[in-house]
N, C-alpha and C positions, 0 to 999 in steps of 0.2 A: 683622605681616600674615601671615595663614595662607596656606599654599601646599599645593596638592594635587598630588602626583606621580602621573603615569599609570604603570600597570604593565601593559605590553602582554603578552599571552599569545602568545608566538611559535609555540608548538606549534599553538594554535587557528588562528592566521593561516595557517600552512602547510597545515593540513587544509582550511581554507576555499578556498585557491587550488587545491589538488588536487581538490576537489569541484566545481570549475567557476567559482570566483570569482576567477580569475587576472587579470581585467580591472579590478579595483576601484581600482588605483593610478592609473588614468586620470582618476578623479573629481576635479573641481576645485570642487565644491560650488556649482553654479549654481542648484540647487533645481528644475531642470526636471522631474526625476523625481517629486518630491512634488506638483507642480502637475499633472502629466500623469495621475497615478493616479486613476481614477474611484471607487475604493473608500476611499481614505484620508480620514478625517474632518478637518475644518479644525482641530479642537482637538488632534489627534494625527497629524499628517501623516507619511507614510513614503513611500519608503524613504531619504530624505536622511540622517536621523540614523543609520540602519543602515549607510550607506556610510561615514560618519565613523568609527563604532565599528569597522567591519571594517578600514578603512585603518590605524587606530591599534592594531589587534590586541586590542581590548577584548572578550575572549571572555566574561567574566562579564556584561557588558552585553547581549550578543546572546543568551546562554543564558536570561536572565530577561526578554527582550523579547517581549511578547505579539504585537506587530505583525508579526513575521516569519511567524507562522502565519496571519495574516489576508489576506496577499497571495495572490491567485488566479493569479498568474503569467501575466497576459494579454500582457505584453510591451510595453505602451504606453510605459513608462518607458525601456526599452532602445531602442525605435524612435526616440524623440524625443531621446535623449541626444546632445548635440553632440560629446562626446568619446569615444563608444564604450565607456563604462565598464560598460555592460550591467548596470544595477541588478537586473533581473529574475533574471539568473543568480546574482548575489551573494546575493540573498534566498533563492533555491532552495538554494544551496550552504550557507548558514547553517542552514537547516532540516535539511539532510542531516547536517551535522556534529553538530548538537545531538541528533537522534534516534538516531544511531548510537552516541552516547556516553552515552545516558540511563540505560540499565539494564545490570546485570551478566548474564553475563560480557562485559566490554567487548571482549574478544578477538574475539568474533563480529562486533562493529561494525567492527573493524579489517579483518577478512576481507571484509566487505561493501563496504569503501570503494574497492576497486580490482579490476581483473580478476585481479590476482595471487592473490587468495584464492579464486578460482572453483574451482580444482582440489580444495580442501579442502571447500568448500561442497557440491560435487557428490559428492566421494569418500565422505563420511561416510554419506549415505543410500544411495548405490550399494552400499557394502560391507554395510550393514545388511540391505537387501533381498536382496542376493545370498546372504548367509549364510542367511537364512530360506529362500530358494529351494532351496539345497543340502540343508539339513536336512529340509525337507518332501519333497523329491524322493526322498530315501532312504526315507522312510516310505511315499510313494505308489508307489514302484517305477519312477520315471522323471521326467525333467524336464518332459515335455509330456504329462501324463496326460489321459485323457478320462473322462467319466462313463460309467456302466454302459450308457446308451443311445447312446454314441458322440459325444455333444455335448461342446462345450468349456465347461468350468466353471472359472473362475479360482480358485474356492475349493478346488479339489483340491490346489493348491499354496499359495496365499495364503489360508489358512483364516481366516475372519473372527473367530471366537470366540477364537482363540489367537494370532493374529498381527496382522491389520489393525486390528481394533477396539481392543485394548489399547494398541497402539503409537500410533495416531492420537489416541486419547482422552487419553493422557498428554501427547503432544506439543501438542495443541490447548489443553488447560487450563493447561499450563505457560506457553504463549505468552500466553494471556489474563491470567494472574496477573502476568506480567512487564509487559504493556502497561498494566494497571491501576496497577501500581506506578510505571511511567513517567509516566502521566497525573497521578498524585497528586504526584509529584516536580515535574513541570512546573507544576502549579497552584500549588504552594507557592512556586516560584521567581517567579511573577508577582506575588505579594503583597508590597507594600512594607513596610518597617519601620514599626512603630507601627500606628495605625488608619487605615482607608481611609474617606474621606468619601464617602457616597452621597447625591447630591442627588435628591430626589423619592422616590417610592414604590419600595421594593425588591420585585421580583417573586420568587415562589418558584422554586427552581432547576428544578423539573420543568416549569414553564411555559416557561422559557427553553430548556430542553433539547428540548422538543417543537417549539418554533419553529425552533431550529437544525436539528433532525433533518428537519423537513418542508421548510424552505426551502433548506437547504444540502446535504443528503444525498439525500433522496428525489427532489426535483425540481430541484436544482442551479440555482435561480433567480438566484443571485448571478452566475453566469457571464454572463447576459444583460447585467446592469449593467456587468460587467467589459468585455464586448465593445463596449458603447456608449460607451466612453471617447473621448478625442480621436482624430480621424481622422488617420491617418498616410499615407493614399494607398496603403497596401499591403493585400493580401488578409489577412484574419484569420479563418480558419475557426472557426466556432462550436464550443464544446466542450460545451455543455449536453447536446445529444442523445447524444453518445458516452459522456459520464460517466453520464448517467441510464440508458442502455441497459446499461452495464456494472454499475452498482449493482443494477439490477433482476435482471440475470442472476445475480449473486452471491447475491441474496436467494432467488431461485427454487431455485438449486442447493443452498443451505444448507437450505432447507425440505425439499427432496427427500431430502437426506442424513438430516435429523432424522426424517422419516417412515419411511424404510427402517430406521434404527436402532431406532426405536420398534416397528416391526413385527417386527423380528428378535428383539430382546431382550424386548419386551413380549409377543410371541407365545409365548414359553416359559411365561408365566403365564396369558395369555388367548389361547387358540388362535384365537379368532375374528378377531383383528387381525394374525395372523401374515402376514408377507410373505416369499415365497421368491425368492431370486435365483439365476440371472439372471431378471429379469422379462420377460414377453412384451411385444412392441412395442406391443400395443393396450392394455396396462394403463395406467390414468390417470396413475399416478405416473411411469411410464416416458415417457409422452407429454410430461408436464410437464418431465421431465429433459432430453429432447431439445430442447424449446423453449428451456430455459435455456442449453443448450450452443450452440444457434444464435445466441441473443442475445449470448452471450459472444464468439463469433467476430466478429459484426458490430461490437460495441463495440470490441473489440481492433483490428479492421481500421481503424475510423475514427480511433482514437487514434494508431495507428502511422502512418497516412497523414498526419495532422496534424504529427506530429514530423518526418517526412521532408520536409514542406513548409516547415518553419521557415527563416527567413532566418538563415543561419549567422553572418552578420556581427553581428547584434544579439541573437540568442537561440539557445542550443544545448541539446541534450538531454545530460544527464550520464550517467555510467556507471550510477548508481542508477536512472535512468529506464529505460534499456534493459535492465538486469538484471531489474527487475520485469516489464516487458512480455515479456521472453524466457521467464521462468518461467511466467507465466500462459498465454502462447501454447503452451508445451510441455504444460501441464496440459490445455488445451483440445484440442489436436491429438492427443495420445496417448490422451486419453479417447475421442474420436470414432473414431479408427482402431482402437483395441483392440476396440470394439464392431463395427466393420465387418469386421475380420479374424475375429472370433468368428462372426459371422453367415455369412461366406464360407467358414467351416470351414478357415481357414489357421492350423492349431494352433501352429506355430512362431512365426510373426509375431505372432499374437494374444498369446501369453505374453510375448514379448520387448517388445512395445509396452506391454503392461499393466505390466510391470516398470518401464519408463521412466516410466509414468504415476505409479506409486507413489513413485518417486524425486522427481519434480517436485512432487507434492502435499505430500510431507513437507517439501521445501524451502520451499514456500509458507507452511506453518504454522510450522515450527520456527524459521525466521529472520524471522518476521513482525515481532517487536518492533524489529528493526534495519533493516527494509526500508521502502521508500517507502509501502507499503500501510499501515504503522502511522502514518504521518504524517497519515492521514485521522482517526485517533482523536485525535491530538494537536491537529489543527486544530479538531476538534469541542470539545476541552477549552478551547482559547483562545477560540473563539466563544462558548461558554457563559459563560466568565469575564467577557468584556467586556459581554455582555448583562445579566448579573446585576448589574453595577456601573455601569449607566447608559449604556453606548455601544450604539448600534444596529448598529455594524459595526466 
């Protein structure tokens, strides 16, 4: 009679507990969580099986499990769990451990895993931009130079052509390449050995991708279905509005950045499209940028308020959650106040806050493949996979 021996991954189990899944040992497999989940399909319920694999330390199972990415973390399962095993936290922790270990260099993922690595995560960009500030200050004749007309121009120190643009372009595209590699690795891990049977007509991947992008990203409609799950008698603040506002804010700011970059670099060839910075407050692109910044603050405020309102007994925010919120808050606040101090002619504060802004923006992009922001790409990958092969969710 054949016997299969389980090979628990102790290191993975330890990381899982450190990432917020320390309550998983309380699970006694009553299946309440799988019944409570409004998103889990009848043919592939979760998170019950994930709780088993996590308890047994089966890291390979969880790494190749598409369902951990389909959970929207509404918390219904944790609210209804009779043992306080908090399946929602375990699912979130599983995702965190997987994406922090998905691409090289994995050392960055280790630094992102706990507050202990924060000094290095901040120290690297802080040293980089401080070095550039010192070098450019020598060339400009001071650390807080002004333009010929007396105005504050950050480009006098952080010159776009030779510092900001090359550094951020390299950083951004390197992060994009790593995320694509991570998504491809994740996709491959979902595929079973042998051939996958597809019942019914298989839809082209771009049709499925558009559906996922429209429903899950642009309008976050699945959050409504998530919130409409079993009633627990506890307040459950909706997340659709906050996530939608945040996504649209990122889209607006990304569009503004692209337009300014095109106007700056393209203007060297076609002078008619040239855009000079700093832009005047009445310039359409500047107005759009300020709208995006306001939406970013509103979305962040709503998400932060929701996390502060969570019932700590059944659902907690992990270090990864607060790290990402902290970085985006820093980007938003320093971006807004660097503009305010520039307009108020506070030259020292303007340059100092802008320096912090550059540090935060670099952190957001450079560490993106190992942060919770990348998990949006990986969730998109998982949703695309299941839709292509017959599941609607």
